[in-house]
RORO-965980 format. One record per residue (C-alpha): residue in three letters; x negated, y, z. Coordinates in nm, 3 decimals. Layout:
% RORO-965980
NODE  residu        X        Y        Z
NODE     ALA        X        Y        Z
...
% end
This chain:
% RORO-965980
NODE  residu        X        Y        Z
NODE     MET  -16.270   10.278    7.826
NODE     LYS  -16.305   10.032    8.115
NODE     SER  -16.429   10.306    8.346
NODE     LEU  -16.136   10.528    8.242
NODE     LYS  -15.889   10.245    8.323
NODE     PHE  -16.066   10.190    8.653
NODE     LEU  -16.055   10.561    8.732
NODE     PHE  -15.679   10.584    8.652
NODE     SER  -15.609   10.267    8.854
NODE     PHE  -15.809   10.398    9.148
NODE     ALA  -15.636   10.740    9.131
NODE     PHE  -15.294   10.570    9.110
NODE     LEU  -15.377   10.354    9.413
NODE     ILE  -15.487   10.658    9.616
NODE     LEU  -15.170   10.844    9.514
NODE     LEU  -14.955   10.545    9.607
NODE     LEU  -15.116   10.504    9.949
NODE     ASN  -15.084   10.874   10.030
NODE     SER  -14.717   10.883    9.933
NODE     CYS  -14.619   10.616   10.187
NODE     GLU  -14.469   10.766   10.500
NODE     LYS  -14.623   10.675   10.828
NODE     ASP  -14.371   10.605   11.103
NODE     ASP  -14.493   10.816   11.392
NODE     ASP  -14.191   10.738   11.612
NODE     GLU  -14.306   10.555   11.920
NODE     ILE  -14.091   10.278   12.055
NODE     ASP  -13.958   10.357   12.402
NODE     GLN  -14.065   10.077   12.634
NODE     GLU  -14.023   10.257   12.966
NODE     LYS  -13.731   10.199   13.202
NODE     PRO  -13.539   10.499   13.336
NODE     LYS  -13.575   10.598   13.702
NODE     ILE  -13.326   10.650   13.985
NODE     ASN  -13.458   10.897   14.243
NODE     LEU  -13.297   10.890   14.587
NODE     GLU  -13.573   11.102   14.741
NODE     ILE  -13.427   11.437   14.630
NODE     ASP  -13.295   11.684   14.886
NODE     GLY  -12.934   11.599   14.969
NODE     ALA  -12.927   11.261   14.791
NODE     PHE  -12.615   11.066   14.887
NODE     PRO  -12.552   10.792   14.959
NODE     VAL  -12.881   10.637   15.057
NODE     ASN  -12.944   10.300   15.219
NODE     CYS  -12.755   10.247   15.549
NODE     ASP  -12.522   10.549   15.499
NODE     THR  -12.151   10.533   15.585
NODE     LEU  -11.866   10.619   15.349
NODE     TYR  -11.519   10.680   15.488
NODE     PHE  -11.193   10.547   15.353
NODE     GLY  -10.947   10.821   15.255
NODE     GLU  -11.224   11.077   15.207
NODE     THR  -11.419   11.231   14.920
NODE     PHE  -11.797   11.243   14.901
NODE     THR  -12.045   11.383   14.649
NODE     PHE  -12.263   11.126   14.474
NODE     LYS  -12.600   11.296   14.432
NODE     VAL  -12.910   11.135   14.278
NODE     LEU  -13.165   11.230   14.014
NODE     PHE  -13.193   11.021   13.697
NODE     SER  -13.491   11.054   13.463
NODE     ASP  -13.632   10.891   13.150
NODE     ASN  -13.934   10.948   12.928
NODE     ALA  -13.721   10.966   12.609
NODE     GLU  -13.344   11.008   12.665
NODE     LEU  -13.091   10.902   12.926
NODE     GLY  -12.775   10.717   12.824
NODE     SER  -12.523   10.625   13.094
NODE     TYR  -12.485   10.503   13.450
NODE     SER  -12.241   10.293   13.645
NODE     ILE  -12.146   10.259   14.009
NODE     ASP  -12.034    9.924   14.147
NODE     VAL  -11.904    9.912   14.504
NODE     HIS  -11.835    9.566   14.646
NODE     HIS  -11.820    9.396   14.986
NODE     ASN  -12.121    9.243   15.157
NODE     PHE  -11.930    9.042   15.414
NODE     ASP  -12.138    8.734   15.322
NODE     HIS  -12.470    8.924   15.371
NODE     HIS  -12.594    8.867   15.015
NODE     THR  -12.880    9.088   14.900
NODE     HIS  -12.998    9.261   14.586
NODE     THR  -13.369    9.265   14.513
NODE     THR  -13.369    9.646   14.501
NODE     GLU  -13.304    9.690   14.874
NODE     VAL  -13.607    9.802   15.070
NODE     ASN  -13.478    9.855   15.424
NODE     GLU  -13.260    9.628   15.632
NODE     CYS  -12.948    9.782   15.781
NODE     ASP  -12.756    9.662   16.085
NODE     LEU  -12.493    9.420   15.956
NODE     GLU  -12.169    9.311   16.116
NODE     GLU  -12.092    8.941   16.157
NODE     ILE  -12.024    8.739   15.842
NODE     LYS  -11.651    8.738   15.766
NODE     ASP  -11.409    8.636   15.494
NODE     PRO  -11.267    8.921   15.287
NODE     VAL  -10.893    8.986   15.313
NODE     ASN  -10.849    9.303   15.104
NODE     PRO  -11.197    9.426   15.009
NODE     TYR  -11.251    9.753   14.826
NODE     VAL  -11.394    9.704   14.476
NODE     SER  -11.482    9.974   14.224
NODE     ILE  -11.682    9.956   13.902
NODE     VAL  -11.692   10.277   13.697
NODE     ASP  -11.911   10.380   13.401
NODE     TYR  -12.021   10.738   13.334
NODE     ASP  -12.186   10.896   13.028
NODE     ILE  -12.480   11.134   13.064
NODE     PRO  -12.477   11.438   12.832
NODE     GLU  -12.675   11.386   12.508
NODE     GLY  -13.042   11.478   12.489
NODE     LYS  -13.115   11.472   12.863
NODE     THR  -13.441   11.332   13.003
NODE     SER  -13.344   11.442   13.356
NODE     TYR  -12.997   11.457   13.508
NODE     GLU  -12.890   11.530   13.866
NODE     THR  -12.546   11.397   13.947
NODE     SER  -12.291   11.592   14.146
NODE     LEU  -11.995   11.359   14.119
NODE     GLU  -11.697   11.384   14.353
NODE     ILE  -11.574   11.034   14.443
NODE     THR  -11.265   10.969   14.655
NODE     ILE  -11.244   10.639   14.840
NODE     PRO  -10.880   10.537   14.887
NODE     SER  -10.768   10.396   15.223
NODE     GLY  -10.597   10.098   15.067
NODE     ASP  -10.385    9.963   14.786
NODE     GLU  -10.052    9.782   14.742
NODE     ASN  -10.194    9.497   14.956
NODE     GLY  -10.261    9.723   15.254
NODE     GLU  -10.568    9.888   15.400
NODE     PHE  -10.908    9.792   15.261
NODE     ASP  -11.140    9.582   15.473
NODE     ARG  -11.381    9.789   15.679
NODE     GLY  -11.742    9.683   15.713
NODE     ASP  -12.054    9.612   15.511
NODE     TYR  -12.058    9.698   15.141
NODE     HIS  -12.305    9.744   14.858
NODE     PHE  -12.323   10.061   14.651
NODE     PHE  -12.491    9.943   14.332
NODE     ILE  -12.622   10.201   14.082
NODE     SER  -12.720   10.097   13.729
NODE     LEU  -12.888   10.342   13.489
NODE     THR  -12.938   10.277   13.116
NODE     ASP  -13.137   10.488   12.871
NODE     LYS  -13.054   10.541   12.501
NODE     GLU  -13.285   10.254   12.396
NODE     GLY  -13.100   10.012   12.626
NODE     TRP  -13.358    9.984   12.905
NODE     SER  -13.195    9.975   13.247
NODE     THR  -13.283    9.993   13.613
NODE     GLN  -13.075    9.929   13.923
NODE     LYS  -13.063   10.031   14.289
NODE     GLY  -12.855    9.841   14.540
NODE     LEU  -12.777   10.025   14.862
NODE     SER  -12.639    9.868   15.178
NODE     ILE  -12.366   10.092   15.318
NODE     LYS  -12.082   10.080   15.568
NODE     MET  -11.727   10.169   15.470
NODE     MET  -11.524   10.270   15.773
NODE     ASP  -11.249   10.495   15.910
NODE     ARG  -11.349   10.825   16.063
% end
């Protein structure tokens, strides 16, 4: 009788252990990537954007699991501050106080299920606002990319914003 109880207990334990689901989903621990090395990427470090004109923002985003969204932040660099993502130095104008600097921060969604996404976004830079023309000079074009898990990466580009 004891061996029969033992056998039923052992069989029940085996059945119980086999019925548990194993979670095979791996946790994404890899940051997404911003690739500015593709053919026709724009802007890249030290490029010039022109007030009153439209340009095509072109970069390649990638992630090992799934991309989420990106944002573009354009702000003045009249004080010569830096972002740790800049690799090359660009020629900077003299330090100056901003009068009417151009500022833009816009978020964009990436279509669901993408692990790779090449942007082709038309962006128009206005010449000014109700306060007059925007300050010309040194700016930063800051790209932030976030994947579906919440990992993010950034690229800060030094650019000029001028009149043509």
